[in-house]
C-alpha positions as CSV (number, residue, x, y, z in Angstrom):
1,M,102.4,75.7,33.0
2,T,104.5,74.0,35.2
3,A,103.5,70.6,36.3
4,P,102.4,70.0,39.7
5,R,104.9,69.3,42.2
6,K,104.9,65.3,43.7
7,G,104.4,65.0,47.6
8,R,107.3,64.0,49.9
9,A,107.5,60.3,49.1
10,R,107.3,58.9,53.1
11,L,109.5,56.7,54.8
12,R,108.7,53.5,55.5
13,L,109.8,51.7,58.1
14,P,110.2,47.8,57.8
15,A,107.2,46.1,59.2
16,W,109.5,44.1,61.8
17,T,110.4,47.2,63.4
18,A,106.3,47.4,64.3
19,T,106.8,44.5,66.4
20,L,106.2,44.5,70.4
21,T,109.8,42.6,70.8
22,W,111.8,45.2,68.6
23,K,110.1,48.1,70.7
24,A,111.0,46.1,74.1
25,A,114.5,45.7,72.9
26,L,115.0,49.7,71.6
27,F,113.7,50.8,75.2
28,I,115.7,48.4,77.2
29,T,119.1,49.3,75.2
30,V,118.3,53.2,75.4
31,M,117.6,52.9,79.2
32,C,120.8,50.2,79.8
33,C,122.9,52.9,77.6
34,A,121.6,56.1,79.6
35,L,122.0,54.0,82.6
36,A,125.6,52.9,81.7
37,A,126.5,56.5,80.6
38,L,125.5,58.2,83.9
39,L,127.0,55.7,86.6
40,G,130.1,55.9,84.1
41,A,130.4,59.8,84.3
42,L,129.9,59.5,88.0
43,V,132.8,57.2,88.7
44,H,135.2,58.7,86.2
45,A,134.4,62.3,87.8
46,S,135.1,60.7,90.9
47,V,138.1,58.6,90.6
48,T,139.7,61.3,88.3
49,R,138.9,64.2,91.5
50,E,140.9,61.7,93.9
51,T,143.6,61.4,91.5
52,V,144.0,64.9,90.5
53,S,143.5,65.9,94.5
54,D,146.5,63.1,95.5
55,A,148.7,64.4,92.9
56,R,148.2,68.2,93.3
57,E,148.7,67.6,96.9
58,K,151.9,66.1,96.6
59,A,152.9,69.0,93.5
60,L,152.1,71.7,96.7
61,V,154.7,70.1,99.0
62,R,157.1,69.8,97.1
63,L,156.3,73.6,95.8
64,D,156.6,74.4,99.3
65,E,160.1,73.1,99.9
66,V,161.5,74.6,96.4
67,T,159.9,77.8,97.6
68,H,161.8,77.4,101.5
69,A,165.3,76.0,100.0
70,Y,164.9,79.5,97.4
71,E,164.4,82.1,100.1
72,M,167.1,80.2,101.9
73,G,169.3,80.9,99.5
74,E,170.2,76.9,98.9
75,P,170.2,75.2,95.8
76,L,166.5,74.4,94.6
77,G,167.3,70.5,93.7
78,G,166.2,68.4,90.5
79,F,162.6,69.3,91.6
80,G,162.5,72.9,91.6
81,T,163.1,75.2,88.3
82,I,163.1,79.3,88.0
83,D,161.0,79.7,85.0
84,P,161.1,76.8,83.0
85,P,160.6,76.3,79.4
86,G,157.5,73.8,79.3
87,L,155.4,75.6,82.4
88,P,152.1,76.5,80.8
89,D,151.3,79.8,79.8
90,R,148.2,80.0,81.9
91,L,150.4,79.0,85.4
92,R,153.0,81.5,84.2
93,A,150.6,83.9,84.1
94,L,149.3,83.0,87.8
95,A,152.6,82.8,89.3
96,L,154.2,86.2,87.6
97,S,150.5,87.7,89.6
98,G,151.9,86.4,92.9
99,Q,149.3,83.5,93.1
100,R,150.7,79.9,93.4
101,G,148.4,77.4,91.4
102,T,148.2,73.6,89.7
103,V,147.8,72.6,86.4
104,V,148.2,69.1,84.5
105,S,149.8,69.0,80.8
106,D,151.6,67.5,78.7
107,F,155.4,67.8,79.2
108,Q,158.2,65.6,77.2
109,G,154.8,63.4,75.9
110,R,154.3,62.8,79.0
111,P,151.1,63.7,81.9
112,T,152.5,65.9,84.4
113,M,151.1,67.9,87.4
114,W,152.6,71.3,87.7
115,A,152.4,73.5,90.8
116,A,154.0,77.2,90.4
117,G,154.6,80.7,92.5
118,P,156.0,83.7,92.9
119,A,159.8,84.3,93.3
120,D,161.0,88.1,92.9
121,G,158.9,88.7,89.9
122,R,159.7,85.4,88.5
123,A,157.9,81.8,88.7
124,I,159.3,79.1,90.1
125,A,157.8,76.1,89.3
126,V,157.4,72.0,90.1
127,R,156.4,69.1,87.9
128,V,155.4,65.4,89.3
129,D,154.9,62.8,86.7
130,Y,151.2,62.0,86.4
131,S,151.2,59.0,83.8
132,V,150.1,56.6,86.6
133,G,147.6,58.5,87.6
134,A,146.3,59.1,84.1
135,E,146.9,55.4,83.1
136,T,144.5,54.6,85.7
137,I,141.4,56.9,84.7
138,G,142.2,55.3,81.3
139,N,142.1,51.9,82.2
140,L,138.9,53.2,84.6
141,D,137.4,54.2,81.7
142,R,137.8,50.8,79.5
143,A,136.9,49.1,82.3
144,I,133.8,51.5,82.4
145,L,132.6,50.5,78.7
146,G,133.8,47.5,78.6
147,S,131.7,46.4,81.7
148,S,128.9,48.7,80.6
149,V,128.6,47.0,77.4
150,L,128.7,43.3,78.8
151,A,125.6,44.4,81.3
152,I,123.5,45.9,78.2
153,G,124.4,42.5,76.8
154,A,123.2,40.7,78.9
155,T,120.5,43.2,79.8
156,L,119.3,42.4,76.4
157,L,119.6,38.9,76.5
158,V,117.6,38.6,79.3
159,G,114.6,41.0,78.4
160,A,114.1,39.8,74.9
161,F,113.6,36.2,76.3
162,A,111.2,37.6,79.0
163,V,109.5,39.4,75.9
164,T,109.8,36.8,73.5
165,R,107.8,34.5,75.9
166,V,105.2,37.1,76.6
167,T,104.9,37.9,72.8
168,R,105.0,34.6,71.8
169,R,102.1,34.3,74.2
170,L,100.7,36.6,72.4
171,H,100.9,34.8,68.8
172,L,99.5,32.3,70.1
173,T,96.6,34.0,70.9
174,A,96.2,35.5,68.1
175,Q,96.6,32.4,65.6
176,V,93.6,31.1,68.0
177,A,91.6,34.1,67.2
178,R,91.9,33.9,63.9
179,R,91.3,29.6,63.5
180,I,88.2,30.8,65.4
181,S,87.1,33.4,62.8
182,A,87.7,30.9,60.2
183,G,85.2,28.7,62.0
184,D,87.5,26.2,64.0
185,L,85.5,27.0,67.0
186,D,86.9,23.9,69.0
187,A,90.2,25.7,68.8
188,R,91.5,27.2,72.0
189,V,94.6,28.9,73.7
190,N,94.2,26.6,76.8
191,D,97.0,29.1,78.8
192,P,97.7,26.5,81.9
193,R,97.4,29.6,84.0
194,T,94.1,29.8,83.2
195,K,93.3,26.6,84.8
196,D,95.6,25.9,87.9
197,P,93.6,28.5,90.2
198,S,96.5,29.0,92.6
199,R,99.1,30.4,90.2
200,P,98.5,33.9,89.6
201,E,97.8,35.6,86.4
202,D,98.9,38.0,84.1
203,E,97.7,40.0,81.5
204,V,98.2,37.6,78.6
205,A,96.9,34.8,80.7
206,T,93.7,37.3,81.3
207,V,93.3,37.9,77.4
208,S,93.5,34.0,76.7
209,G,91.1,33.3,79.6
210,A,88.5,35.5,78.1
211,L,89.2,34.7,74.6
212,D,88.7,30.8,75.2
213,A,85.8,31.9,77.0
214,M,83.9,33.9,74.0
215,A,84.9,30.7,71.9
216,S,83.0,28.6,74.3
217,T,79.9,30.7,74.6
218,L,80.0,31.4,70.9
219,Q,80.6,27.7,69.9
220,G,77.6,27.1,72.2
221,K,75.5,29.1,70.3
222,L,76.3,28.5,67.1
223,L,75.8,24.5,67.9
224,N,72.1,25.6,69.4
225,E,71.5,27.1,66.1
226,Q,72.4,24.6,63.8
227,R,70.4,22.0,66.1
228,F,67.6,24.0,65.6
229,T,67.9,24.2,62.3
230,A,68.3,20.8,61.7
231,D,65.2,20.0,64.2
232,V,62.7,22.3,62.4
233,A,63.9,21.1,58.9
234,H,63.7,17.3,59.8
235,E,60.2,18.1,62.2
236,L,58.7,20.1,58.8
237,R,60.0,17.4,56.5
238,T,56.7,14.9,57.9
239,P,53.8,17.4,57.5
240,L,54.8,18.5,54.6
241,T,55.2,14.8,52.7
242,G,51.6,14.3,53.9
243,L,50.3,17.7,53.0
244,S,52.0,17.5,49.8
245,A,49.9,14.2,48.8
246,A,47.1,15.9,50.0
247,A,47.6,18.7,47.9
248,E,47.7,16.0,44.8
249,L,43.6,14.6,45.8
250,L,42.9,18.3,45.3
251,P,40.2,18.7,42.5
252,P,42.1,20.1,39.6
253,G,41.7,24.3,39.9
254,R,44.0,27.4,40.8
255,P,43.2,26.5,44.6
256,S,44.6,23.4,43.8
257,E,47.7,24.5,42.1
258,L,48.2,27.6,44.9
259,V,48.8,25.2,47.2
260,Q,50.8,22.6,45.3
261,D,52.9,25.5,44.1
262,R,53.0,26.6,47.8
263,V,54.2,23.1,49.2
264,R,56.6,22.6,46.6
265,T,58.1,26.0,48.2
266,M,57.5,24.7,51.4
267,R,59.2,21.2,50.2
268,A,62.5,22.9,48.9
269,L,63.2,25.2,51.8
270,T,63.1,22.5,53.5
271,E,65.9,20.8,52.2
272,D,67.4,23.8,52.0
273,L,67.7,24.1,55.7
274,L,68.9,20.8,55.9
275,E,71.8,21.0,53.3
276,I,72.8,24.4,55.6
277,S,72.6,22.3,59.1
278,R,74.9,19.4,57.1
279,L,77.5,22.0,55.7
280,D,77.2,23.7,59.7
281,A,78.0,20.6,61.3
282,G,80.8,20.4,59.3
283,G,80.9,16.2,58.6
284,E,80.3,16.1,54.6
285,T,82.7,14.3,52.4
286,V,83.0,14.5,49.0
287,D,83.6,11.7,46.1
288,M,86.2,13.5,44.3
289,D,86.6,12.7,40.8
290,I,88.3,14.1,37.4
291,H,85.9,15.7,35.3
292,E,86.2,18.1,32.3
293,L,84.9,21.7,33.2
294,A,83.5,22.8,30.2
295,P,81.3,19.8,29.7
296,L,79.9,19.7,33.3
297,A,79.1,23.5,33.3
298,E,77.0,23.2,29.9
299,R,75.1,20.0,31.5
300,V,74.0,22.5,33.9
301,V,73.2,25.0,31.6
302,R,71.1,23.0,29.9
303,A,69.3,21.9,32.8
304,V,68.9,25.2,33.6
305,R,67.3,26.3,29.9
306,S,65.1,23.3,30.4
307,T,63.2,25.7,33.0
308,G,62.7,28.6,30.6
309,C,65.9,30.2,31.9
310,E,67.6,31.6,28.3
311,T,71.3,31.4,29.6
312,E,74.7,32.0,27.0
313,V,77.8,29.7,27.8
314,N,81.4,31.3,26.2
315,I,84.4,28.4,26.6
316,S,87.7,30.4,26.8
317,G,91.5,29.8,27.4
318,P,92.8,26.2,27.2
319,A,90.6,23.2,25.8
320,R,89.4,20.4,27.5
321,V,90.7,22.0,31.2
322,R,90.3,18.8,33.7
323,V,89.2,19.5,37.3
324,E,89.2,17.1,40.4
325,T,85.9,17.5,41.8
326,D,83.0,16.3,43.6
327,Q,80.2,16.6,40.4
328,R,76.7,16.7,42.3
329,R,78.8,19.5,44.5
330,L,80.2,21.5,41.8
331,E,76.6,21.5,39.6
332,R,74.9,22.2,43.0
333,V,77.0,25.1,42.9
334,L,76.7,26.4,39.4
335,A,73.1,25.7,39.6
336,N,72.6,28.1,42.4
337,L,74.5,30.8,40.8
338,I,72.6,30.4,37.8
339,T,69.3,30.6,38.9
340,N,70.2,33.5,41.5
341,A,71.4,35.2,38.5
342,H,68.0,35.2,37.0
343,K,66.3,35.6,39.6
344,H,67.8,39.1,40.8
345,G,69.6,40.3,38.3
346,A,68.6,40.8,34.4
347,R,69.2,39.0,30.8
348,P,71.6,38.5,29.0
349,V,73.3,35.9,31.7
350,V,76.6,34.4,30.5
351,V,78.4,31.2,31.7
352,T,82.0,31.5,31.0
353,V,84.7,28.8,31.8
354,D,88.0,30.1,31.2
355,G,90.4,27.3,32.4
356,P,89.2,26.2,36.5
357,T,87.2,29.3,36.9
358,V,83.5,29.6,35.9
359,T,82.2,32.7,35.5
360,V,78.3,33.5,36.0
361,R,77.7,37.4,35.1
362,D,74.2,38.7,34.8
363,H,73.4,42.4,33.7
364,G,71.1,43.9,36.4
365,V,71.7,46.1,39.3
366,G,74.1,43.5,41.0
367,Y,75.1,42.7,44.4
368,P,74.5,44.6,48.0
369,R,77.5,46.3,49.9
370,Y,76.6,43.9,52.6
371,L,76.8,40.5,50.6
372,L,80.4,42.0,48.5
373,E,81.9,43.2,52.0
374,H,80.8,40.3,54.5
375,G,79.8,37.6,52.2
376,P,75.9,36.1,52.1
377,Q,74.1,36.1,54.6
378,R,70.9,33.6,55.4
379,F,67.5,34.6,55.4
380,R,68.3,38.2,54.6
381,T,67.8,39.7,51.1
382,D,67.5,43.1,49.5
383,S,66.0,41.9,46.5
384,G,62.4,42.8,47.6
385,G,61.4,39.7,49.8
386,K,62.2,37.2,47.1
387,G,63.8,34.2,47.7
388,H,65.0,33.3,51.4
389,G,68.7,33.9,51.2
390,L,69.6,30.5,51.1
391,G,70.6,29.9,47.7
392,L,74.0,31.7,47.2
393,T,74.6,30.4,51.3
394,I,74.7,26.6,50.2
395,A,77.3,27.9,46.9
396,V,79.0,29.4,49.6
397,G,79.4,26.6,51.7
398,Q,79.3,23.5,49.1
399,A,82.3,25.1,47.3
400,A,84.2,25.1,50.6
401,V,83.7,21.0,50.5
402,I,84.7,20.9,47.1
403,G,88.1,22.8,47.7
404,A,86.5,25.9,45.3
405,K,86.9,29.1,45.5
406,L,84.0,31.2,45.2
407,E,84.0,35.0,44.9
408,F,81.1,37.7,43.9
409,A,82.2,41.4,42.9
410,N,79.5,43.8,40.6
411,A,80.6,44.9,37.3
412,P,82.3,48.2,36.4
413,E,79.5,48.8,33.5
414,G,76.8,47.2,35.7
415,G,75.8,43.5,36.6
416,A,76.6,40.9,39.3
417,I,79.6,38.6,38.5
418,A,80.1,35.1,40.5
419,R,83.7,33.9,40.1
420,L,84.2,30.0,41.3
421,S,88.0,28.9,40.5
422,L,88.4,25.5,41.3
423,P,91.9,23.6,41.7
424,E,93.4,22.6,38.0
425,Y,94.2,19.0,37.4
426,T,98.1,18.2,36.2
427,H,98.3,14.8,34.9
428,T,101.1,12.4,32.8
429,D,100.6,11.5,28.9
430,H,100.1,8.2,30.7
431,E,97.3,9.4,33.1
432,H,96.0,11.1,30.4
433,T,95.2,7.8,28.2
434,D,93.9,6.1,31.2
435,H,91.4,8.3,32.1
436,E,90.6,8.7,28.4
437,H,89.3,4.8,28.1
438,T,88.0,5.2,31.9
439,A,85.7,8.4,31.0
440,Q,84.6,6.2,27.9
441,E,83.9,3.2,29.8
442,R,82.0,5.3,32.5
443,T,79.7,7.1,29.3
444,E,79.0,3.6,27.7
445,H,77.9,2.9,31.1
446,E,75.8,5.7,31.9
447,R,73.8,5.7,28.5
448,T,73.2,1.5,29.3
449,D,71.8,2.6,32.6
450,Q,69.5,5.6,31.3
451,E,68.1,3.4,28.2
452,R,67.4,0.6,31.2
453,T,65.8,3.0,33.5
454,G,64.5,5.8,31.1
455,R,65.9,8.7,32.7
456,K,67.3,11.4,31.5
457,P,71.0,13.5,32.8
458,G,70.5,16.1,35.4
459,G,66.9,14.7,36.3
460,T,65.3,14.3,39.5
461,G,65.6,10.8,41.4
462,P,66.1,10.4,45.2
463,H,69.3,9.7,46.5
464,R,71.2,9.3,49.3
465,D,73.7,12.3,50.4
466,A,77.2,12.0,52.2
467,T,75.0,12.3,55.8
468,G,72.9,9.3,54.8
469,H,69.5,11.3,54.8
470,E,67.6,10.4,51.6
471,S,67.4,13.7,49.3
472,T,66.2,15.2,45.9
473,S,68.7,16.2,43.4
474,R,67.6,19.2,41.7
475,D,69.3,21.0,38.6
476,T,67.8,23.9,39.7
477,P,67.9,24.4,43.7
478,G,65.0,26.2,45.0
479,S,65.3,29.7,46.8
480,P,68.7,31.0,45.8
481,D,68.5,34.8,46.4
482,K,70.7,37.8,45.3
483,G,71.2,38.9,49.0
484,T,72.9,36.1,50.7
């Protein structure tokens, strides 16, 4: 049995050959070469025909004079010869056949114009030096070639300059489009041709103006959506606070528990909406500090376990890896990911800390396809109506604020994987010693504060976020959802 024949490897051109500048330069070069060749051929043919015609006329005049002298029996002189040895064979045969003719050939290393005719069964011929004519044609060909090269070079420079101006504007338009797609809604091309009505617009200016108009419209719609979300969340806060107080006054029983549970759910949803509105506004500030990642992750897992969600923790890779991050926001991201895995996945839920990366893995059906392709989307879920699609949306937003990278994937053997990668903090030995002392002092201070207030680490308590809004810090955020 012979092995199957491998397919032929396709020749791949370099990436720069696909650029508009290279294609335009190639087109200009081909067209200039074709035009130069056509004009050069026409000029060469015209000058050659005129030069040969002059030399032929001069040779025929001498042939007439020599033939007349031969017929009169006079000496032929130095111009004419009977059957000269250097006469071309074609011209000799033509003369012996009784006809007259001319031909250009080399004689003793010099271009020569021959003219021959019949003379009593022999050939009488004269020759005229054609060196000047041949040199004239050679000089003309060199001049045509040189001028063609200069013309092609100048045309290429002018064409490349013109094309580069167009491509530079196209690159600017593409760069602005990428910035808009990345979330910079204030990015604009601002082509001056679109601002001045008196200036005519070309195609690139039309595209730039359309992109700016689209970005302005999109920005307006998104700002209206963000403003609506924030306004709704703020308006719901006041009646929910009163409703929560009223629910506490209901007599104990199943109806009271249902009402209080629904009120708690509504308050959690309202807080999530407020948090999303602040993330959308892009005005979040972070409190960056150096933290050891493994103890921080274990603390979040302990808080989740206290709600009855059993979670495994694996610490692999180098020990005591430190990252520079906002502890509160990082805990929020991890808590959302773990709670989402419990709510929409299947046990066991495993949290793995490997260097500066934290992976949350469950063994359920995995993330839906739309989430893997487009990321979490608020108020969209494929989990049978559970959740509001805000948990993973908040996790992605908070991860972006602290400079972390959050990726979602499905394991080949089943289950969902959320991988959070943080920038690792590198330090010197001196910085390491100072950090240990600072961490010890901070730990002692926190322990003293906890003994004085009676609060536990990870517990709830009012605080103010980066925007000044008072909210409740939750180790297990409400409404995370696998769908978004």
